[in-house]
Structures are given as structure tokens and as C-alpha cells.
C-alpha positions in Angstrom: -20.3 -108.3 107.1 -17.8 -105.6 107.5 -19.1 -102.1 106.9 -17.1 -99.9 104.6 -15.7 -96.9 106.5 -15.5 -98.8 109.8 -11.7 -99.3 109.8 -9.3 -100.4 112.5 -6.6 -98.3 114.1 -2.9 -98.9 113.5 -2.5 -100.3 117.0 -5.2 -102.8 116.4 -3.5 -104.0 113.2 -0.1 -104.2 114.8 -1.5 -106.2 117.7 -1.8 -109.0 115.1 1.9 -109.2 114.5 3.5 -112.5 115.5 6.7 -110.8 116.8 8.5 -107.5 117.0 10.4 -108.0 113.7 7.2 -108.6 111.8 5.7 -105.5 113.4 8.6 -103.3 112.3 8.7 -104.8 108.8 5.0 -104.5 108.4 5.0 -100.9 109.4 7.5 -100.1 106.6 4.9 -101.5 104.1 2.0 -99.5 105.5 2.4 -96.8 102.8 1.1 -96.8 99.2 4.5 -96.9 97.5 5.0 -100.7 97.2 1.3 -101.5 96.6 -0.8 -101.7 93.4 -4.3 -102.8 92.6 -5.3 -102.6 96.2 -9.0 -102.7 97.1 -11.6 -103.8 99.6 -15.1 -105.2 99.4 -18.3 -104.9 101.5 -17.9 -108.6 102.4 -14.8 -107.9 104.4 -12.0 -108.7 102.0 -8.9 -106.6 101.5 -6.4 -107.3 98.8 -3.4 -105.9 97.0 -0.2 -106.6 95.1 3.0 -105.8 96.9 6.3 -105.3 95.1 9.0 -107.6 96.3 12.4 -108.7 95.3 11.2 -110.9 92.4 9.7 -110.0 89.1 6.2 -110.8 90.2 4.5 -108.9 93.0 3.2 -110.8 96.0 -0.6 -111.4 96.0 -1.9 -110.6 99.5 -5.4 -111.0 100.7 -7.0 -110.6 104.1 -10.5 -111.8 105.2 -11.4 -109.4 108.0 -15.0 -110.6 108.2 -14.0 -113.9 109.8 -15.6 -113.9 113.3 -12.7 -115.7 114.8 -10.3 -113.0 113.8 -8.8 -112.0 110.4 -7.4 -114.7 108.1 -4.5 -114.2 105.7 -3.1 -115.4 102.4 0.1 -114.2 100.7 2.2 -115.7 97.9 5.4 -114.7 99.7 7.5 -117.5 101.2 7.2 -116.3 104.8 6.0 -118.9 107.3 4.8 -116.2 109.7 1.0 -115.5 110.1 0.3 -112.7 109.4 3.4 -111.9 107.2 4.7 -108.4 106.9 2.8 -107.9 103.6 -0.5 -108.7 105.2 0.3 -106.3 108.1 1.3 -103.6 105.7 -1.8 -104.1 103.6 -4.0 -103.8 106.7 -2.1 -100.7 107.9 -2.6 -99.1 104.5 -6.4 -100.0 104.6 -6.7 -98.6 108.1 -4.9 -95.3 107.3 -5.8 -94.4 103.7 -9.2 -95.2 102.3 -8.2 -93.7 98.9 -5.3 -96.2 98.7 -7.6 -99.2 99.3 -10.9 -98.2 97.7 -14.0 -100.3 97.4 -14.0 -102.4 94.3 -14.6 -105.8 92.7 -12.7 -108.6 94.3 -10.1 -110.1 91.8 -10.5 -113.7 91.0 -7.4 -114.9 92.8 -8.6 -113.3 96.0 -12.2 -114.4 95.6 -11.3 -118.0 95.1 -9.4 -118.1 98.4 -12.1 -116.3 100.5 -15.0 -118.2 99.0 -13.2 -121.5 99.5 -12.3 -120.9 103.1 -15.8 -119.7 103.9 -17.4 -122.7 102.3 -15.1 -125.0 104.4 -16.0 -123.0 107.6 -19.7 -123.4 106.8 -19.3 -127.1 106.2 -17.4 -127.5 109.5 -20.2 -125.7 111.4 -22.8 -127.8 109.7 -20.9 -131.0 110.7 -20.5 -129.8 114.3 -24.2 -129.0 114.5 -25.4 -132.3 113.1 -24.7 -134.2 116.3 -22.7 -136.8 114.5 -20.2 -138.6 116.7 -16.7 -137.4 116.3 -15.1 -140.8 116.7 -15.7 -144.4 117.8 -14.1 -144.1 121.2 -14.9 -146.9 123.6 -16.3 -145.3 126.9 -15.0 -148.2 129.0 -11.5 -147.9 127.5 -11.6 -144.2 128.1 -12.5 -144.8 131.7 -9.6 -147.2 132.2 -7.2 -144.7 130.6 -8.4 -142.0 133.0 -8.0 -144.3 136.0 -4.4 -145.2 135.0 -3.5 -141.5 134.5 -5.0 -140.7 137.9 -2.9 -143.4 139.5 0.3 -141.9 137.9 -0.6 -138.4 138.9 -1.2 -139.6 142.5 2.2 -141.3 142.5 3.8 -138.1 141.3 2.0 -136.1 144.0 3.3 -138.5 146.7 6.8 -138.2 145.3 6.7 -134.4 145.3 5.4 -134.4 148.8 8.4 -136.3 150.0 10.8 -134.0 148.2 9.1 -131.0 149.9 9.5 -132.8 153.3 13.2 -133.4 152.6 13.7 -129.7 151.7 12.1 -128.5 154.9 14.0 -130.9 157.0 17.3 -129.9 155.5 16.4 -126.2 155.7 15.5 -123.7 153.0 19.2 -122.7 152.5 19.8 -126.1 150.9 17.6 -125.0 148.0 20.0 -122.2 147.2 23.0 -124.6 147.5 21.6 -127.3 145.3 20.8 -125.0 142.4 18.1 -125.2 139.7 19.0 -128.7 138.5 17.3 -130.5 141.3 14.0 -128.7 140.6 14.3 -129.4 136.9 14.8 -133.1 137.6 11.7 -133.0 139.9 9.7 -131.2 137.2 10.7 -133.9 134.7 9.5 -136.5 137.1 6.1 -134.8 137.3 5.9 -134.7 133.5 6.5 -138.5 133.5 3.6 -138.8 136.0 1.4 -136.8 133.6 1.0 -134.0 136.1 2.0 -131.1 133.9 0.4 -128.6 136.3 2.7 -129.8 139.1 5.7 -129.7 136.8 5.1 -126.0 135.9 4.8 -125.0 139.6 7.9 -126.9 140.5 9.9 -125.0 137.8 8.6 -121.7 139.3 9.6 -122.9 142.7 13.1 -123.6 141.5 13.5 -120.1 140.2 12.9 -118.5 143.6 16.1 -119.1 145.5 18.6 -116.2 145.4 16.1 -113.8 143.8 16.6 -110.9 146.2 15.6 -110.1 149.8 12.8 -112.2 151.2 13.2 -115.2 148.9 13.0 -117.8 151.7 9.6 -116.5 152.6 8.4 -116.7 149.0 9.9 -120.2 148.7 8.0 -121.3 151.8 4.8 -119.8 150.5 5.1 -121.7 147.2 6.0 -124.9 149.0 2.8 -124.5 151.1 0.7 -124.1 147.9 2.3 -127.1 146.3 1.6 -129.1 149.5 -2.0 -127.9 149.5 -2.5 -128.9 145.8 -1.1 -132.4 146.4 -3.3 -132.9 149.4 -6.3 -131.6 147.5 -5.7 -134.0 144.7 -5.5 -137.0 147.0 -8.7 -135.9 148.7 -10.5 -134.7 145.6 -13.5 -137.1 146.2 -14.3 -135.2 149.3 -14.1 -131.7 147.9 -17.1 -129.6 146.6 -17.6 -130.2 142.9 -16.3 -126.7 141.8 -13.1 -126.9 144.0 -12.5 -130.5 142.8 -12.6 -129.3 139.2 -10.2 -126.6 140.0 -7.8 -129.0 141.6 -7.9 -131.3 138.5 -7.3 -128.3 136.3 -4.3 -127.1 138.4 -2.8 -130.6 138.3 -2.8 -130.3 134.5 -5.6 -132.8 133.7 -7.4 -131.9 130.5 -10.9 -130.5 130.7 -13.6 -129.4 128.3 -16.0 -126.5 128.3 -19.3 -127.9 129.4 -21.0 -124.8 130.8 -24.2 -123.3 129.3 -23.9 -121.2 126.2 -23.8 -117.4 126.9 -24.4 -115.1 124.0 -23.3 -111.5 124.3 -21.5 -108.7 122.6 -17.9 -109.2 123.7 -15.4 -106.4 123.8 -11.7 -107.4 123.3 -9.9 -106.1 126.4 -6.4 -107.5 125.9 -4.4 -110.0 123.9 -0.9 -111.1 124.6 1.4 -114.2 124.1 3.6 -116.1 126.4 6.1 -118.6 125.1 8.1 -121.6 126.3 10.4 -123.9 124.3 7.5 -126.0 123.1 4.4 -123.8 123.0 3.1 -120.3 122.4 0.0 -119.5 124.5 -2.2 -116.6 123.6 -4.5 -115.1 126.2 -7.4 -113.0 125.1 -9.6 -111.2 127.7 -13.2 -110.4 126.7 -15.9 -108.4 128.5 -19.6 -108.9 127.9 -21.7 -105.8 127.4 -24.9 -107.4 128.8 -23.6 -110.1 131.1 -20.8 -107.8 132.6 -18.6 -110.9 132.7 -14.9 -110.8 132.0 -13.8 -114.1 130.4 -10.6 -115.6 129.0 -9.9 -117.3 125.7 -6.8 -119.4 125.4 -5.3 -120.3 122.0 -2.1 -122.3 121.3 0.5 -122.5 118.6 3.7 -124.5 118.2 6.9 -122.9 119.4 7.9 -120.0 117.1 4.4 -119.8 115.5 1.6 -117.5 116.5 -1.7 -119.1 117.6 -4.4 -119.0 115.0 -7.0 -117.0 117.0 -6.3 -113.3 116.9 -8.7 -110.6 118.2 -7.2 -107.1 118.4 -7.9 -104.9 121.4 -10.8 -102.5 121.0 -12.8 -104.7 118.6 -16.1 -106.3 119.6 -18.0 -109.3 118.3 -21.3 -111.0 119.1 -20.7 -114.6 120.0 -21.5 -117.5 122.3 -19.1 -118.8 124.9 -19.1 -121.8 127.2 -17.3 -121.9 130.5 -14.8 -124.5 131.6 -15.4 -126.3 134.9 -13.8 -125.0 138.1 -14.7 -122.6 141.0 -14.4 -119.0 139.7 -13.0 -120.2 136.4 -12.8 -117.3 133.9 -11.7 -119.5 131.0 -14.3 -120.1 128.2 -14.4 -121.7 124.8 -15.5 -119.6 121.9 -18.6 -121.0 120.2 -20.7 -119.7 117.3 -19.8 -116.2 116.2 -22.7 -114.1 114.8 -20.8 -111.0 113.7 -17.2 -110.3 112.6 -15.0 -108.2 115.0 -15.5 -104.5 114.5 -14.3 -101.4 116.3 -16.3 -100.4 119.4 -16.5 -97.3 121.5 -17.6 -99.1 124.7 -15.4 -99.5 127.8 -15.7 -101.8 130.8 -16.8 -100.3 134.1 -14.0 -99.7 136.6 -13.4 -100.0 140.3 -11.0 -98.6 142.9 -7.6 -100.1 143.8 -9.0 -101.2 147.1 -11.9 -102.9 145.5 -9.5 -104.6 143.0 -7.5 -106.0 145.9 -10.6 -107.2 147.7 -11.8 -108.9 144.5 -8.5 -110.9 144.3 -8.9 -111.9 148.0 -12.4 -113.1 147.4 -11.3 -115.2 144.4 -8.6 -116.9 146.5 -11.2 -118.5 148.6 -12.4 -120.4 145.6 -9.0 -121.0 144.0 -6.0 -120.7 146.5 -3.5 -121.2 143.6 -4.9 -118.3 141.6 -2.1 -115.9 140.3 -4.4 -113.0 139.4 -7.9 -111.8 138.5 -8.9 -109.6 135.6 -9.8 -106.1 136.9 -10.5 -102.7 135.3 -9.3 -99.7 137.4 -11.1 -96.4 137.1 -9.5 -93.0 137.5 -6.0 -94.1 138.4 -2.7 -92.3 137.8 0.6 -94.0 137.2 3.1 -92.6 139.7 6.7 -93.4 140.8 7.1 -95.2 144.1 10.8 -95.1 144.9 12.5 -97.4 142.4 9.1 -98.8 141.4 5.8 -97.6 140.0 2.2 -97.8 141.2 -1.3 -97.0 140.1 -2.8 -94.4 142.5 -6.5 -93.7 142.9 -7.2 -90.1 141.8 -10.0 -89.7 144.4 -8.7 -91.9 147.3 -5.5 -92.3 149.3 -4.8 -95.8 148.0 -2.7 -97.4 145.3 -1.6 -100.8 143.7 2.0 -101.5 143.0 2.9 -102.7 139.5 4.3 -106.2 139.1 8.1 -106.6 138.4 7.2 -107.8 134.9 5.1 -104.7 134.2 7.9 -102.4 135.3 10.2 -103.8 132.7 7.9 -103.5 129.7 7.7 -100.7 127.2 3.9 -100.6 127.9 4.6 -98.7 131.2 5.9 -95.7 129.3 2.9 -95.8 126.9 0.7 -95.7 130.0 2.6 -92.8 131.5 2.5 -90.9 128.2 -1.3 -91.5 127.8 -1.9 -90.3 131.4 0.3 -87.3 131.4 -0.5 -87.0 135.1 -4.3 -87.2 134.5 -6.5 -90.1 135.5 -7.0 -93.0 133.1 -8.9 -96.2 133.0 -6.7 -99.3 133.0 -7.6 -103.0 132.5 -5.1 -105.6 133.7 -4.4 -108.5 136.0 -4.4 -108.0 139.8 -2.6 -110.6 141.9 -0.2 -111.2 144.8 2.7 -109.5 143.0 0.7 -106.4 142.2 -1.0 -105.1 139.1 -0.1 -105.8 135.5 -1.6 -103.2 133.1 -2.7 -104.5 129.7 -4.9 -101.9 128.2 -5.7 -98.2 129.0 -8.2 -95.6 127.9 -7.9 -91.8 128.4 -10.5 -90.2 130.6 -12.1 -88.4 127.7 -12.8 -89.7 124.1 -10.1 -91.9 122.7 -9.2 -95.4 121.5 -8.0 -98.2 123.7 -4.2 -98.3 123.9 -2.7 -101.8 124.2 0.2 -102.0 126.8 1.4 -105.5 126.2 
């Protein structure tokens, strides 16, 4: 149940926007002008009528008590979730209690919220009944897995030969042949059902001619690809955790089979990455009692936001279950016992030297790891020539920002938040540097999303 008076910040609301256009349009509707008959309930429902271009106002309702993140319903024709009207309603609710007062839920809003909650309860009851989800034949499943493993092995052998040809011809040939050769190789890996290899091959093909030192970076990536292929072919001789990591890096599907861990989880960061076929949402959580930082992944079709949405700075009590793999931070979200609500807690931080050491330790378990989640304490964003870095306020050490972080608007929000004073920053620390995702001022203050 959502308590009246415990309202989100505008940043937490806007973090739900599926894209920049929706964020801008929703912000314009965050005032009382276009709204009528708006209200909220103790059960976590927010509703209102928004004046549109037609004769009838749009009926907009949001269920903020859903433990998996808010759910939305609007009579407008938009295919975005949430639409600009839902964002505007939440912004109005967050900023002006008088404009969205407690009241009796109207019938049109109550029908929707009650119906979806009944369906959710029925789904949970079905999941807990232990009934089989299908009539899959275990022997047939085993044969399918064996056939896929054979195809993946064939793809790994083919990729190994292409890497040998590249090294024999010299790395300069990679620059001359262009990206087409690598895209063709990636397509061959997709045919072999080795999507993990395909993704790394595409990254490999983007390295040539990317500035000083690209041959070194290309050789490093070739070595990691070679290591992954060899690890796959010798997976039966690897420790169980490393073998699971290799299967995951090759792109084979896995399921969360770790023991359930119940905790109060603080939402540290949420951001989306897109490709032509898929939108991937990454949500980082930190457990108050377990002190574990874990990762939720949610997916949506290209152009559509994933369903799971947990704004930064909220916390919820829930169970999670880990995926297999050495040092694997990914978990599946299980039963949720409370809806997301604002929290004043912050994760503990470390120095920049400790963050770099943490990434080095993680590489021993997963050599292909791009980065690890880290919270830095008392760091100051400072210029470093043409780049930026996060410098320890109390030590003579710093971490450079990644090229991607230097080109994002979040960098300037971080600089403004700091104003030359130390801040606490959560982000991803890897071989390219540090990517800040969320920051807190040294004194009292809400989390500021940087992505």
C-alpha cells in the first residue's frame, strides 16, 4: 500500500519516460491547467481527466502500488508506455498534493486497477501451485540442447579460423577490409546460434580506425574472443562457475536457479540500451541487509520501453534469485512484498583505488567482464585535459570517465551537483574507465539520475 504524503520527486517520475520526446511532452502536462477530477487513493491509485484535442478528455489512471513498478492506463491513442498524459499526471501528483487530493476512486479507474490486481494474484497463485508449465519432453529438450551445442561449436571453430587469418595477414588488413567482413562473420555466428559471439564480433569490427592505439585494442579483443572460443570447447573441464559464465557469454539461455534472497532493495540506477531489434533495460539494486548490488534485465521490442520500471531512489522489499555464473550480478525478481516507495538510504562507498581493485578481482572470475557496479565516496568531478575524471577528495587518486560518459548530459548534472565539493557516485567501473549513473550530494538530498 502506498502511504498518502509519500510522493516521488519529479526526477523519479521522468525516469519512467520511454524517450526524450515523451519526457518533454509529459513535463508540459505536469501543471493543473489541463486536468480535472484528479485524485489519489490510499491503495496507490492516481487518476485524472486530461483535456485533449477531442471533445472528451482522456481518462488516465496509474497504479503506483504495483511492486514491479507503476502500471498505466490511458484512453489516448498513444502506443507509448507511459504516455505523456500518465507522466503529466504523476508529475502533478508529485508536485501538488492539493491538485491531486485523496478521494474515492471513480468507477472507470477502479475497474481497471481491480481487474489487473486480480489477474496478478491469479498468476502468483498459479506460479506457486507447482503445476507444470508445459508438457515438454525432457529427452527431446536434451537432444535440442545437444544440436545447438554442436552448431555453437562449429561457429567457434569458424571464428577461430577467421582470427588466425586476420593475424597472419596483419592487423592493417582489418582497416582495409572495412566493417562488412565483420558483419558477415557476425551473421555466421547468429546462424550458429552463438549470439554472444556475434555481439563481440560486431564490437571487434567497430575498432579499426577509431583513433590512436586501435591496433592494440583490436588485438586485445581478438585475444578475448580466442579465449572465449577455447573456453567453450573445453567447458567440460572448467570449474562449474566459470563454465556457466562461458555458456552465458556465448549467448546460451540460462535461468535463475540460485536461492531466494529477501531484502529491502534500493534502486540505484535504471537505463536503456537499444539495437534495431531490442530495447534492454538495466536496473541496478542494492540490498540494505545483504549489501549486495544486483542487476535486473528487462526487454522490450524495438521502439517500445520494457515493462519493468523502477525509478532511482525508490526501494522495495522483494526476493531475488541469482543466475548461474562466476561473480554473476544478474538476478531475477521474485515475489515483491511492498510497492516501490521513496527511500533516504544510500549505498556505502569506496575509494577510486578500491574500485579499480574490485574490477581487477572480478576479472579473475570473468575475463570478458566489461565493468562492475561500484559506489564511489567523496569524489569530485574534475577536468583532465580534454577529458574528465572523478578524483578522490582525500587521496591523490582518480578514475577517468569513459568516452560514453563524457558525451552525455549527465556529466554536467554531476558537475552542477558537485560544485567543486565531494559527492557520492554510483556507476560502472571497467577497462575504459568509470560511467557515473547516479549521484548524491554530501549532505541531505535526493539521488540525481545521470543517465
